[in-house]
Phi, psi and omega in degrees: 000135183267141176260017181283129179240127179275124179259145179289149175278138177264137176283135178294151177298133178272123181259120179280157177303136183286327191207159176286161174307146187302330182263005181281312179193163176296142178287147171286167179299321180293316178297319179295322179294317179295313180297318180296321178299318180295311182288329176296319179298323180276354182285351179264131183301323179293317179295319178297320177298316179295316179299315179296320179297319179290312184297326184264358182290146180304132179084358177078008176215156183219140173286143178302331179293337181269345187239006187277359181270071180240017174089009177229167182291162180301317177300326178289321175301313179300319179299313182293322177296322177298317180296322177294323176294316180298329179280357179082014183271334180232153167237162183218162178212130177275131175230103184067237181266355183252154175248132178253135181247149177214152172257120178292137180306327181293333177293313179297320179296318180295318179295319179295318180295323180300318185266335188293323179298320181291325181291329182291331182265352183282000000 
């Protein structure tokens, strides 16, 4: 008798674009607040390094054990990862004793869309 149990797949949260492209129209106060929170989170060099490490990691996700070598202590890494999650830039999943982080493709697409319109007119 097999003890294998098939678990249903969960659909990832769909992240909508936070804001319109910068040159499309003026942002509303709410859109500006969401965008500022996202860019503020990335404004720290350690957070930007962690975000890049997760985004570029093979398979699109990274174990905290694989990305914690950014020149600060483990508690500080955890703090920065928490801030990136709060800004909606990362999602996480605990697997045993490790936590795996991922950047949803829609987050990267939203960030690109926000800036790409402005780059086309520059």
